FITI-976923 format. One record per residue (C-alpha): residue in three letters; residue number from 1; x negated, y, z negated. Coordinates in nm, 2 decimals, always signed. Layout:
<rec><r>ALA</r><k>NUM</k><c1>X</c1><c2>Y</c2><c3>Z</c3></rec>
...
//
This chain:
<rec><r>UNK</r><k>1</k><c1>+0.01</c1><c2>+0.00</c2><c3>+0.00</c3></rec>
<rec><r>UNK</r><k>2</k><c1>-0.17</c1><c2>+0.33</c2><c3>+0.10</c3></rec>
<rec><r>UNK</r><k>3</k><c1>-0.14</c1><c2>+0.65</c2><c3>-0.11</c3></rec>
<rec><r>UNK</r><k>4</k><c1>+0.15</c1><c2>+0.82</c2><c3>+0.05</c3></rec>
<rec><r>UNK</r><k>5</k><c1>+0.35</c1><c2>+0.49</c2><c3>+0.01</c3></rec>
<rec><r>UNK</r><k>6</k><c1>+0.25</c1><c2>+0.45</c2><c3>-0.35</c3></rec>
<rec><r>UNK</r><k>7</k><c1>+0.35</c1><c2>+0.80</c2><c3>-0.43</c3></rec>
<rec><r>UNK</r><k>8</k><c1>+0.69</c1><c2>+0.75</c2><c3>-0.25</c3></rec>
<rec><r>UNK</r><k>9</k><c1>+0.74</c1><c2>+0.44</c2><c3>-0.46</c3></rec>
<rec><r>UNK</r><k>10</k><c1>+0.66</c1><c2>+0.59</c2><c3>-0.79</c3></rec>
<rec><r>UNK</r><k>11</k><c1>+0.88</c1><c2>+0.88</c2><c3>-0.73</c3></rec>
<rec><r>UNK</r><k>12</k><c1>+1.16</c1><c2>+0.65</c2><c3>-0.64</c3></rec>
<rec><r>UNK</r><k>13</k><c1>+1.09</c1><c2>+0.44</c2><c3>-0.96</c3></rec>
<rec><r>UNK</r><k>14</k><c1>+1.13</c1><c2>+0.76</c2><c3>-1.15</c3></rec>
<rec><r>UNK</r><k>15</k><c1>+1.46</c1><c2>+0.82</c2><c3>-0.99</c3></rec>
<rec><r>UNK</r><k>16</k><c1>+1.58</c1><c2>+0.47</c2><c3>-1.04</c3></rec>
<rec><r>UNK</r><k>17</k><c1>+1.42</c1><c2>+0.44</c2><c3>-1.40</c3></rec>
<rec><r>UNK</r><k>18</k><c1>+1.38</c1><c2>+0.69</c2><c3>-1.68</c3></rec>
<rec><r>UNK</r><k>19</k><c1>+1.05</c1><c2>+0.51</c2><c3>-1.79</c3></rec>
<rec><r>UNK</r><k>20</k><c1>+0.86</c1><c2>+0.39</c2><c3>-1.45</c3></rec>
<rec><r>UNK</r><k>21</k><c1>+0.55</c1><c2>+0.35</c2><c3>-1.66</c3></rec>
<rec><r>UNK</r><k>22</k><c1>+0.71</c1><c2>+0.04</c2><c3>-1.81</c3></rec>
<rec><r>UNK</r><k>23</k><c1>+0.74</c1><c2>-0.13</c2><c3>-1.47</c3></rec>
<rec><r>UNK</r><k>24</k><c1>+0.38</c1><c2>-0.24</c2><c3>-1.42</c3></rec>
<rec><r>UNK</r><k>25</k><c1>+0.43</c1><c2>-0.42</c2><c3>-1.75</c3></rec>
<rec><r>UNK</r><k>26</k><c1>+0.75</c1><c2>-0.57</c2><c3>-1.66</c3></rec>
<rec><r>UNK</r><k>27</k><c1>+0.59</c1><c2>-0.71</c2><c3>-1.34</c3></rec>
<rec><r>UNK</r><k>28</k><c1>+0.29</c1><c2>-0.86</c2><c3>-1.51</c3></rec>
<rec><r>UNK</r><k>29</k><c1>+0.52</c1><c2>-1.03</c2><c3>-1.76</c3></rec>
<rec><r>UNK</r><k>30</k><c1>+0.73</c1><c2>-1.18</c2><c3>-1.49</c3></rec>
<rec><r>UNK</r><k>31</k><c1>+0.44</c1><c2>-1.29</c2><c3>-1.27</c3></rec>
<rec><r>UNK</r><k>32</k><c1>+0.26</c1><c2>-1.45</c2><c3>-1.59</c3></rec>
<rec><r>UNK</r><k>33</k><c1>+0.60</c1><c2>-1.64</c2><c3>-1.63</c3></rec>
<rec><r>UNK</r><k>34</k><c1>+0.57</c1><c2>-1.78</c2><c3>-1.29</c3></rec>
<rec><r>UNK</r><k>35</k><c1>+0.85</c1><c2>-1.58</c2><c3>-1.13</c3></rec>
<rec><r>UNK</r><k>36</k><c1>+0.80</c1><c2>-1.53</c2><c3>-0.75</c3></rec>
<rec><r>UNK</r><k>37</k><c1>+0.84</c1><c2>-1.18</c2><c3>-0.58</c3></rec>
<rec><r>UNK</r><k>38</k><c1>+1.16</c1><c2>-1.28</c2><c3>-0.40</c3></rec>
<rec><r>UNK</r><k>39</k><c1>+1.33</c1><c2>-1.35</c2><c3>-0.74</c3></rec>
<rec><r>UNK</r><k>40</k><c1>+1.18</c1><c2>-1.04</c2><c3>-0.89</c3></rec>
<rec><r>UNK</r><k>41</k><c1>+1.32</c1><c2>-0.84</c2><c3>-0.60</c3></rec>
<rec><r>UNK</r><k>42</k><c1>+1.66</c1><c2>-0.99</c2><c3>-0.65</c3></rec>
<rec><r>UNK</r><k>43</k><c1>+1.65</c1><c2>-0.91</c2><c3>-1.01</c3></rec>
<rec><r>UNK</r><k>44</k><c1>+1.55</c1><c2>-0.55</c2><c3>-0.96</c3></rec>
<rec><r>UNK</r><k>45</k><c1>+1.84</c1><c2>-0.50</c2><c3>-0.68</c3></rec>
<rec><r>UNK</r><k>46</k><c1>+2.10</c1><c2>-0.65</c2><c3>-0.92</c3></rec>
<rec><r>UNK</r><k>47</k><c1>+2.01</c1><c2>-0.40</c2><c3>-1.17</c3></rec>
<rec><r>UNK</r><k>48</k><c1>+2.00</c1><c2>-0.08</c2><c3>-0.96</c3></rec>
<rec><r>UNK</r><k>49</k><c1>+1.70</c1><c2>-0.08</c2><c3>-0.73</c3></rec>
<rec><r>UNK</r><k>50</k><c1>+1.76</c1><c2>-0.03</c2><c3>-0.36</c3></rec>
<rec><r>UNK</r><k>51</k><c1>+1.62</c1><c2>-0.33</c2><c3>-0.18</c3></rec>
<rec><r>UNK</r><k>52</k><c1>+1.33</c1><c2>-0.15</c2><c3>-0.01</c3></rec>
<rec><r>UNK</r><k>53</k><c1>+1.17</c1><c2>-0.03</c2><c3>-0.33</c3></rec>
<rec><r>UNK</r><k>54</k><c1>+1.25</c1><c2>-0.34</c2><c3>-0.52</c3></rec>
<rec><r>UNK</r><k>55</k><c1>+1.07</c1><c2>-0.55</c2><c3>-0.25</c3></rec>
<rec><r>UNK</r><k>56</k><c1>+0.75</c1><c2>-0.32</c2><c3>-0.27</c3></rec>
<rec><r>UNK</r><k>57</k><c1>+0.77</c1><c2>-0.32</c2><c3>-0.64</c3></rec>
<rec><r>UNK</r><k>58</k><c1>+0.78</c1><c2>-0.70</c2><c3>-0.66</c3></rec>
<rec><r>UNK</r><k>59</k><c1>+0.48</c1><c2>-0.75</c2><c3>-0.44</c3></rec>
<rec><r>UNK</r><k>60</k><c1>+0.28</c1><c2>-0.55</c2><c3>-0.69</c3></rec>
<rec><r>UNK</r><k>61</k><c1>+0.35</c1><c2>-0.85</c2><c3>-0.92</c3></rec>
<rec><r>UNK</r><k>62</k><c1>+0.11</c1><c2>-1.06</c2><c3>-0.72</c3></rec>
<rec><r>UNK</r><k>63</k><c1>-0.25</c1><c2>-1.12</c2><c3>-0.84</c3></rec>
<rec><r>UNK</r><k>64</k><c1>-0.51</c1><c2>-0.96</c2><c3>-0.62</c3></rec>
<rec><r>UNK</r><k>65</k><c1>-0.71</c1><c2>-1.28</c2><c3>-0.56</c3></rec>
<rec><r>UNK</r><k>66</k><c1>-0.59</c1><c2>-1.48</c2><c3>-0.25</c3></rec>
<rec><r>UNK</r><k>67</k><c1>-0.72</c1><c2>-1.84</c2><c3>-0.31</c3></rec>
<rec><r>UNK</r><k>68</k><c1>-0.61</c1><c2>-2.00</c2><c3>+0.02</c3></rec>
<rec><r>UNK</r><k>69</k><c1>-0.73</c1><c2>-1.73</c2><c3>+0.27</c3></rec>
<rec><r>UNK</r><k>70</k><c1>-0.96</c1><c2>-1.96</c2><c3>+0.44</c3></rec>
<rec><r>UNK</r><k>71</k><c1>-0.70</c1><c2>-2.23</c2><c3>+0.48</c3></rec>
<rec><r>UNK</r><k>72</k><c1>-0.45</c1><c2>-1.98</c2><c3>+0.65</c3></rec>
<rec><r>UNK</r><k>73</k><c1>-0.74</c1><c2>-1.84</c2><c3>+0.88</c3></rec>
<rec><r>UNK</r><k>74</k><c1>-0.80</c1><c2>-2.21</c2><c3>+0.98</c3></rec>
<rec><r>UNK</r><k>75</k><c1>-0.44</c1><c2>-2.28</c2><c3>+1.05</c3></rec>
<rec><r>UNK</r><k>76</k><c1>-0.33</c1><c2>-1.97</c2><c3>+1.25</c3></rec>
<rec><r>UNK</r><k>77</k><c1>-0.66</c1><c2>-1.97</c2><c3>+1.44</c3></rec>
<rec><r>UNK</r><k>78</k><c1>-0.66</c1><c2>-2.31</c2><c3>+1.53</c3></rec>
<rec><r>UNK</r><k>79</k><c1>-0.30</c1><c2>-2.32</c2><c3>+1.63</c3></rec>
<rec><r>UNK</r><k>80</k><c1>-0.34</c1><c2>-2.01</c2><c3>+1.86</c3></rec>
<rec><r>UNK</r><k>81</k><c1>-0.64</c1><c2>-2.16</c2><c3>+2.03</c3></rec>
<rec><r>UNK</r><k>82</k><c1>-0.50</c1><c2>-2.49</c2><c3>+2.05</c3></rec>
<rec><r>UNK</r><k>83</k><c1>-0.19</c1><c2>-2.35</c2><c3>+2.24</c3></rec>
<rec><r>UNK</r><k>84</k><c1>-0.39</c1><c2>-2.12</c2><c3>+2.46</c3></rec>
<rec><r>UNK</r><k>85</k><c1>-0.63</c1><c2>-2.42</c2><c3>+2.57</c3></rec>
<rec><r>UNK</r><k>86</k><c1>-0.36</c1><c2>-2.65</c2><c3>+2.64</c3></rec>
<rec><r>UNK</r><k>87</k><c1>-0.15</c1><c2>-2.41</c2><c3>+2.84</c3></rec>
<rec><r>UNK</r><k>88</k><c1>-0.47</c1><c2>-2.30</c2><c3>+3.04</c3></rec>
<rec><r>UNK</r><k>89</k><c1>-0.57</c1><c2>-2.66</c2><c3>+3.09</c3></rec>
<rec><r>UNK</r><k>90</k><c1>-0.24</c1><c2>-2.77</c2><c3>+3.22</c3></rec>
<rec><r>UNK</r><k>91</k><c1>-0.23</c1><c2>-2.46</c2><c3>+3.45</c3></rec>
<rec><r>UNK</r><k>92</k><c1>-0.56</c1><c2>-2.53</c2><c3>+3.59</c3></rec>
<rec><r>UNK</r><k>93</k><c1>-0.46</c1><c2>-2.90</c2><c3>+3.65</c3></rec>
<rec><r>UNK</r><k>94</k><c1>-0.17</c1><c2>-2.79</c2><c3>+3.85</c3></rec>
<rec><r>UNK</r><k>95</k><c1>-0.37</c1><c2>-2.57</c2><c3>+4.06</c3></rec>
<rec><r>UNK</r><k>96</k><c1>-0.48</c1><c2>-2.70</c2><c3>+4.40</c3></rec>
<rec><r>UNK</r><k>97</k><c1>-0.81</c1><c2>-2.85</c2><c3>+4.38</c3></rec>
<rec><r>UNK</r><k>98</k><c1>-0.97</c1><c2>-2.60</c2><c3>+4.61</c3></rec>
<rec><r>UNK</r><k>99</k><c1>-0.88</c1><c2>-2.32</c2><c3>+4.39</c3></rec>
<rec><r>UNK</r><k>100</k><c1>-0.96</c1><c2>-2.47</c2><c3>+4.06</c3></rec>
<rec><r>UNK</r><k>101</k><c1>-1.27</c1><c2>-2.44</c2><c3>+3.85</c3></rec>
<rec><r>UNK</r><k>102</k><c1>-1.38</c1><c2>-2.78</c2><c3>+3.72</c3></rec>
<rec><r>UNK</r><k>103</k><c1>-1.61</c1><c2>-2.61</c2><c3>+3.47</c3></rec>
<rec><r>UNK</r><k>104</k><c1>-1.31</c1><c2>-2.38</c2><c3>+3.34</c3></rec>
<rec><r>UNK</r><k>105</k><c1>-1.09</c1><c2>-2.69</c2><c3>+3.32</c3></rec>
<rec><r>UNK</r><k>106</k><c1>-1.36</c1><c2>-2.89</c2><c3>+3.11</c3></rec>
<rec><r>UNK</r><k>107</k><c1>-1.40</c1><c2>-2.59</c2><c3>+2.88</c3></rec>
<rec><r>UNK</r><k>108</k><c1>-1.02</c1><c2>-2.56</c2><c3>+2.81</c3></rec>
<rec><r>UNK</r><k>109</k><c1>-0.97</c1><c2>-2.93</c2><c3>+2.75</c3></rec>
<rec><r>UNK</r><k>110</k><c1>-1.27</c1><c2>-2.93</c2><c3>+2.50</c3></rec>
<rec><r>UNK</r><k>111</k><c1>-1.12</c1><c2>-2.63</c2><c3>+2.31</c3></rec>
<rec><r>UNK</r><k>112</k><c1>-0.78</c1><c2>-2.80</c2><c3>+2.31</c3></rec>
<rec><r>UNK</r><k>113</k><c1>-0.93</c1><c2>-3.15</c2><c3>+2.17</c3></rec>
<rec><r>UNK</r><k>114</k><c1>-1.11</c1><c2>-2.96</c2><c3>+1.90</c3></rec>
<rec><r>UNK</r><k>115</k><c1>-0.85</c1><c2>-2.69</c2><c3>+1.82</c3></rec>
<rec><r>UNK</r><k>116</k><c1>-0.55</c1><c2>-2.92</c2><c3>+1.80</c3></rec>
<rec><r>UNK</r><k>117</k><c1>-0.65</c1><c2>-3.18</c2><c3>+1.54</c3></rec>
<rec><r>UNK</r><k>118</k><c1>-0.79</c1><c2>-2.89</c2><c3>+1.34</c3></rec>
<rec><r>UNK</r><k>119</k><c1>-0.45</c1><c2>-2.72</c2><c3>+1.34</c3></rec>
<rec><r>UNK</r><k>120</k><c1>-0.27</c1><c2>-3.02</c2><c3>+1.24</c3></rec>
<rec><r>UNK</r><k>121</k><c1>-0.51</c1><c2>-3.10</c2><c3>+0.94</c3></rec>
<rec><r>UNK</r><k>122</k><c1>-0.48</c1><c2>-2.75</c2><c3>+0.82</c3></rec>
<rec><r>UNK</r><k>123</k><c1>-0.12</c1><c2>-2.75</c2><c3>+0.85</c3></rec>
<rec><r>UNK</r><k>124</k><c1>-0.09</c1><c2>-3.05</c2><c3>+0.64</c3></rec>
<rec><r>UNK</r><k>125</k><c1>-0.31</c1><c2>-2.91</c2><c3>+0.37</c3></rec>
<rec><r>UNK</r><k>126</k><c1>-0.11</c1><c2>-2.58</c2><c3>+0.40</c3></rec>
<rec><r>UNK</r><k>127</k><c1>+0.22</c1><c2>-2.77</c2><c3>+0.32</c3></rec>
<rec><r>UNK</r><k>128</k><c1>+0.06</c1><c2>-2.95</c2><c3>+0.04</c3></rec>
<rec><r>UNK</r><k>129</k><c1>-0.06</c1><c2>-2.61</c2><c3>-0.12</c3></rec>
<rec><r>UNK</r><k>130</k><c1>+0.28</c1><c2>-2.47</c2><c3>-0.08</c3></rec>
<rec><r>UNK</r><k>131</k><c1>+0.45</c1><c2>-2.74</c2><c3>-0.23</c3></rec>
<rec><r>UNK</r><k>132</k><c1>+0.23</c1><c2>-2.74</c2><c3>-0.55</c3></rec>
<rec><r>UNK</r><k>133</k><c1>+0.24</c1><c2>-2.33</c2><c3>-0.57</c3></rec>
<rec><r>UNK</r><k>134</k><c1>+0.55</c1><c2>-2.14</c2><c3>-0.54</c3></rec>
<rec><r>UNK</r><k>135</k><c1>+0.32</c1><c2>-1.82</c2><c3>-0.50</c3></rec>
<rec><r>UNK</r><k>136</k><c1>+0.12</c1><c2>-1.96</c2><c3>-0.20</c3></rec>
<rec><r>UNK</r><k>137</k><c1>+0.36</c1><c2>-1.83</c2><c3>+0.07</c3></rec>
<rec><r>UNK</r><k>138</k><c1>+0.33</c1><c2>-1.48</c2><c3>-0.07</c3></rec>
<rec><r>UNK</r><k>139</k><c1>-0.03</c1><c2>-1.47</c2><c3>+0.02</c3></rec>
<rec><r>UNK</r><k>140</k><c1>-0.12</c1><c2>-1.14</c2><c3>+0.19</c3></rec>
<rec><r>UNK</r><k>141</k><c1>-0.36</c1><c2>-1.29</c2><c3>+0.41</c3></rec>
<rec><r>UNK</r><k>142</k><c1>-0.08</c1><c2>-1.56</c2><c3>+0.52</c3></rec>
<rec><r>UNK</r><k>143</k><c1>+0.16</c1><c2>-1.28</c2><c3>+0.60</c3></rec>
<rec><r>UNK</r><k>144</k><c1>-0.09</c1><c2>-1.08</c2><c3>+0.80</c3></rec>
<rec><r>UNK</r><k>145</k><c1>-0.22</c1><c2>-1.37</c2><c3>+0.99</c3></rec>
<rec><r>UNK</r><k>146</k><c1>+0.12</c1><c2>-1.53</c2><c3>+1.09</c3></rec>
<rec><r>UNK</r><k>147</k><c1>+0.23</c1><c2>-1.19</c2><c3>+1.19</c3></rec>
<rec><r>UNK</r><k>148</k><c1>-0.05</c1><c2>-1.13</c2><c3>+1.42</c3></rec>
<rec><r>UNK</r><k>149</k><c1>-0.03</c1><c2>-1.48</c2><c3>+1.56</c3></rec>
<rec><r>UNK</r><k>150</k><c1>+0.35</c1><c2>-1.41</c2><c3>+1.64</c3></rec>
<rec><r>UNK</r><k>151</k><c1>+0.25</c1><c2>-1.07</c2><c3>+1.82</c3></rec>
<rec><r>UNK</r><k>152</k><c1>-0.05</c1><c2>-1.20</c2><c3>+2.02</c3></rec>
<rec><r>UNK</r><k>153</k><c1>+0.16</c1><c2>-1.51</c2><c3>+2.12</c3></rec>
<rec><r>UNK</r><k>154</k><c1>+0.43</c1><c2>-1.27</c2><c3>+2.23</c3></rec>
<rec><r>UNK</r><k>155</k><c1>+0.20</c1><c2>-1.05</c2><c3>+2.42</c3></rec>
<rec><r>UNK</r><k>156</k><c1>+0.02</c1><c2>-1.35</c2><c3>+2.61</c3></rec>
<rec><r>UNK</r><k>157</k><c1>+0.33</c1><c2>-1.54</c2><c3>+2.68</c3></rec>
<rec><r>UNK</r><k>158</k><c1>+0.54</c1><c2>-1.24</c2><c3>+2.82</c3></rec>
<rec><r>UNK</r><k>159</k><c1>+0.20</c1><c2>-1.14</c2><c3>+3.03</c3></rec>
<rec><r>UNK</r><k>160</k><c1>+0.18</c1><c2>-1.49</c2><c3>+3.17</c3></rec>
<rec><r>UNK</r><k>161</k><c1>+0.54</c1><c2>-1.50</c2><c3>+3.25</c3></rec>
<rec><r>UNK</r><k>162</k><c1>+0.55</c1><c2>-1.16</c2><c3>+3.42</c3></rec>
<rec><r>UNK</r><k>163</k><c1>+0.24</c1><c2>-1.26</c2><c3>+3.62</c3></rec>
<rec><r>UNK</r><k>164</k><c1>+0.42</c1><c2>-1.57</c2><c3>+3.76</c3></rec>
<rec><r>UNK</r><k>165</k><c1>+0.75</c1><c2>-1.40</c2><c3>+3.81</c3></rec>
<rec><r>UNK</r><k>166</k><c1>+0.56</c1><c2>-1.12</c2><c3>+3.99</c3></rec>
<rec><r>UNK</r><k>167</k><c1>+0.37</c1><c2>-1.37</c2><c3>+4.22</c3></rec>
<rec><r>UNK</r><k>168</k><c1>+0.72</c1><c2>-1.56</c2><c3>+4.31</c3></rec>
<rec><r>UNK</r><k>169</k><c1>+0.89</c1><c2>-1.25</c2><c3>+4.38</c3></rec>
<rec><r>UNK</r><k>170</k><c1>+0.61</c1><c2>-1.11</c2><c3>+4.59</c3></rec>
<rec><r>UNK</r><k>171</k><c1>+0.59</c1><c2>-1.43</c2><c3>+4.79</c3></rec>
<rec><r>UNK</r><k>172</k><c1>+0.97</c1><c2>-1.43</c2><c3>+4.84</c3></rec>
<rec><r>UNK</r><k>173</k><c1>+0.95</c1><c2>-1.07</c2><c3>+4.99</c3></rec>
<rec><r>UNK</r><k>174</k><c1>+0.67</c1><c2>-1.16</c2><c3>+5.21</c3></rec>
<rec><r>UNK</r><k>175</k><c1>+0.37</c1><c2>-0.97</c2><c3>+5.04</c3></rec>
<rec><r>UNK</r><k>176</k><c1>+0.05</c1><c2>-1.06</c2><c3>+5.20</c3></rec>
<rec><r>UNK</r><k>177</k><c1>-0.16</c1><c2>-1.29</c2><c3>+5.00</c3></rec>
<rec><r>UNK</r><k>178</k><c1>+0.12</c1><c2>-1.42</c2><c3>+4.79</c3></rec>
<rec><r>UNK</r><k>179</k><c1>+0.29</c1><c2>-1.77</c2><c3>+4.85</c3></rec>
<rec><r>UNK</r><k>180</k><c1>+0.50</c1><c2>-1.99</c2><c3>+4.66</c3></rec>
<rec><r>UNK</r><k>181</k><c1>+0.32</c1><c2>-2.34</c2><c3>+4.57</c3></rec>
<rec><r>UNK</r><k>182</k><c1>+0.47</c1><c2>-2.66</c2><c3>+4.42</c3></rec>
<rec><r>UNK</r><k>183</k><c1>+0.28</c1><c2>-2.59</c2><c3>+4.10</c3></rec>
<rec><r>UNK</r><k>184</k><c1>+0.45</c1><c2>-2.22</c2><c3>+4.05</c3></rec>
<rec><r>UNK</r><k>185</k><c1>+0.75</c1><c2>-2.34</c2><c3>+3.87</c3></rec>
<rec><r>UNK</r><k>186</k><c1>+0.58</c1><c2>-2.61</c2><c3>+3.65</c3></rec>
<rec><r>UNK</r><k>187</k><c1>+0.34</c1><c2>-2.33</c2><c3>+3.56</c3></rec>
<rec><r>UNK</r><k>188</k><c1>+0.62</c1><c2>-2.10</c2><c3>+3.44</c3></rec>
<rec><r>UNK</r><k>189</k><c1>+0.78</c1><c2>-2.39</c2><c3>+3.25</c3></rec>
<rec><r>UNK</r><k>190</k><c1>+0.44</c1><c2>-2.46</c2><c3>+3.07</c3></rec>
<rec><r>UNK</r><k>191</k><c1>+0.40</c1><c2>-2.09</c2><c3>+2.95</c3></rec>
<rec><r>UNK</r><k>192</k><c1>+0.76</c1><c2>-2.08</c2><c3>+2.83</c3></rec>
<rec><r>UNK</r><k>193</k><c1>+0.73</c1><c2>-2.43</c2><c3>+2.67</c3></rec>
<rec><r>UNK</r><k>194</k><c1>+0.43</c1><c2>-2.36</c2><c3>+2.47</c3></rec>
<rec><r>UNK</r><k>195</k><c1>+0.45</c1><c2>-1.98</c2><c3>+2.41</c3></rec>
<rec><r>UNK</r><k>196</k><c1>+0.81</c1><c2>-2.00</c2><c3>+2.27</c3></rec>
<rec><r>UNK</r><k>197</k><c1>+0.78</c1><c2>-2.27</c2><c3>+2.00</c3></rec>
<rec><r>UNK</r><k>198</k><c1>+0.46</c1><c2>-2.11</c2><c3>+1.88</c3></rec>
<rec><r>UNK</r><k>199</k><c1>+0.61</c1><c2>-1.77</c2><c3>+1.85</c3></rec>
<rec><r>UNK</r><k>200</k><c1>+0.91</c1><c2>-1.89</c2><c3>+1.69</c3></rec>
<rec><r>UNK</r><k>201</k><c1>+0.72</c1><c2>-2.10</c2><c3>+1.44</c3></rec>
<rec><r>UNK</r><k>202</k><c1>+0.47</c1><c2>-1.79</c2><c3>+1.35</c3></rec>
<rec><r>UNK</r><k>203</k><c1>+0.76</c1><c2>-1.55</c2><c3>+1.32</c3></rec>
<rec><r>UNK</r><k>204</k><c1>+0.95</c1><c2>-1.79</c2><c3>+1.10</c3></rec>
<rec><r>UNK</r><k>205</k><c1>+0.64</c1><c2>-1.82</c2><c3>+0.86</c3></rec>
<rec><r>UNK</r><k>206</k><c1>+0.57</c1><c2>-1.47</c2><c3>+0.86</c3></rec>
<rec><r>UNK</r><k>207</k><c1>+0.93</c1><c2>-1.39</c2><c3>+0.76</c3></rec>
<rec><r>UNK</r><k>208</k><c1>+0.89</c1><c2>-1.64</c2><c3>+0.48</c3></rec>
<rec><r>UNK</r><k>209</k><c1>+0.59</c1><c2>-1.45</c2><c3>+0.34</c3></rec>
<rec><r>UNK</r><k>210</k><c1>+0.76</c1><c2>-1.11</c2><c3>+0.39</c3></rec>
<rec><r>UNK</r><k>211</k><c1>+0.94</c1><c2>-1.03</c2><c3>+0.07</c3></rec>
<rec><r>UNK</r><k>212</k><c1>+1.03</c1><c2>-0.69</c2><c3>+0.21</c3></rec>
<rec><r>UNK</r><k>213</k><c1>+1.24</c1><c2>-0.85</c2><c3>+0.47</c3></rec>
<rec><r>UNK</r><k>214</k><c1>+1.36</c1><c2>-1.13</c2><c3>+0.25</c3></rec>
<rec><r>UNK</r><k>215</k><c1>+1.47</c1><c2>-0.88</c2><c3>+0.00</c3></rec>
<rec><r>UNK</r><k>216</k><c1>+1.68</c1><c2>-0.67</c2><c3>+0.21</c3></rec>
<rec><r>UNK</r><k>217</k><c1>+2.04</c1><c2>-0.76</c2><c3>+0.16</c3></rec>
<rec><r>UNK</r><k>218</k><c1>+2.38</c1><c2>-0.68</c2><c3>+0.34</c3></rec>
<rec><r>UNK</r><k>219</k><c1>+2.43</c1><c2>-0.31</c2><c3>+0.36</c3></rec>
<rec><r>UNK</r><k>220</k><c1>+2.78</c1><c2>-0.36</c2><c3>+0.21</c3></rec>
<rec><r>UNK</r><k>221</k><c1>+2.64</c1><c2>-0.44</c2><c3>-0.12</c3></rec>
<rec><r>UNK</r><k>222</k><c1>+2.42</c1><c2>-0.15</c2><c3>-0.15</c3></rec>
<rec><r>UNK</r><k>223</k><c1>+2.68</c1><c2>+0.08</c2><c3>-0.32</c3></rec>
<rec><r>UNK</r><k>224</k><c1>+2.72</c1><c2>-0.16</c2><c3>-0.59</c3></rec>
<rec><r>UNK</r><k>225</k><c1>+2.37</c1><c2>-0.22</c2><c3>-0.64</c3></rec>
<rec><r>UNK</r><k>226</k><c1>+2.25</c1><c2>+0.15</c2><c3>-0.65</c3></rec>
<rec><r>UNK</r><k>227</k><c1>+2.34</c1><c2>+0.23</c2><c3>-1.01</c3></rec>
<rec><r>UNK</r><k>228</k><c1>+2.12</c1><c2>+0.47</c2><c3>-1.23</c3></rec>
<rec><r>UNK</r><k>229</k><c1>+1.83</c1><c2>+0.38</c2><c3>-1.43</c3></rec>
<rec><r>UNK</r><k>230</k><c1>+1.98</c1><c2>+0.36</c2><c3>-1.77</c3></rec>
<rec><r>UNK</r><k>231</k><c1>+2.23</c1><c2>+0.10</c2><c3>-1.65</c3></rec>
<rec><r>UNK</r><k>232</k><c1>+1.97</c1><c2>-0.05</c2><c3>-1.43</c3></rec>
<rec><r>UNK</r><k>233</k><c1>+1.60</c1><c2>-0.13</c2><c3>-1.49</c3></rec>
<rec><r>UNK</r><k>234</k><c1>+1.60</c1><c2>+0.03</c2><c3>-1.84</c3></rec>
<rec><r>UNK</r><k>235</k><c1>+1.86</c1><c2>-0.24</c2><c3>-1.94</c3></rec>
<rec><r>UNK</r><k>236</k><c1>+1.68</c1><c2>-0.50</c2><c3>-1.78</c3></rec>
<rec><r>UNK</r><k>237</k><c1>+1.34</c1><c2>-0.43</c2><c3>-1.96</c3></rec>
<rec><r>UNK</r><k>238</k><c1>+1.54</c1><c2>-0.42</c2><c3>-2.29</c3></rec>
<rec><r>UNK</r><k>239</k><c1>+1.67</c1><c2>-0.75</c2><c3>-2.20</c3></rec>
<rec><r>UNK</r><k>240</k><c1>+1.34</c1><c2>-0.92</c2><c3>-2.16</c3></rec>
<rec><r>UNK</r><k>241</k><c1>+1.18</c1><c2>-0.77</c2><c3>-2.47</c3></rec>
//
C-alpha cells in the first residue's frame, strides 16, 4: 500500500471508527487467532465498514514474511512456459516442412518437456501447502504472480489469435503474399485451446488471493452495512476484549 492509499485508509478508518488506533491491535489479535483476511473483511463489513476499506484493512493483518514465494514463482513460470512452448511446438509441427525451422521446433519441444513436469510438481506441492495453511492463498507473491500470468496469457493469446485471423482475412480478400493453408484453422484452435484454459485458471487463482474482490459484497447491502463507528467497529472491539 503506497503512502496516498495509507493516508486515505487511515482517514476512512477515523470516519468509521472513533478510535482508529485500536485497529492495528485488533488485526494482530485476529491474525494470531488464525482468522483469515476474507473472514476479517466480512466481520468489519458487518460492523459498519465499507467493503473497499474493510478488505484493505484485513490485508494488513497478514505477516510480512511470505514463506511460499519460491513455490509460486516455480508454479506460474513453469505453467506459462509450458503453455507457450507447447503451443509454439504444435504451430511449428503444423507448418509446411519447407517453411519450418527444425532448430526452433527442437527448442520448443525441449522447453515443453522440462516445464510441463515442473508445473505439475509445483502445482501438487502448492495444493498441499494450501490444504495445510489457510493463509497460504493470501500470499502477496501468489496474488501478484497469478495476476501477471493472467495478463500475459491474455495478451499473447489475443495477439496470436488476431494474427491468424488477419492472415485468414488477408488471404480471403486476395492480399499478395497471404494464402490459406490446411494448418491455418488448427493453429487457431491450438491458440484458443491452450490460452483460454490457462487464462481462466490463472484468473481464478488470482481472484482466490484477492481479498479486495472477494470482500466486495452486493451494492444492495451497503446501506445496511455502513453504520457509524460507535455501533460498528467500536462495538466489535469491545466484544473481542
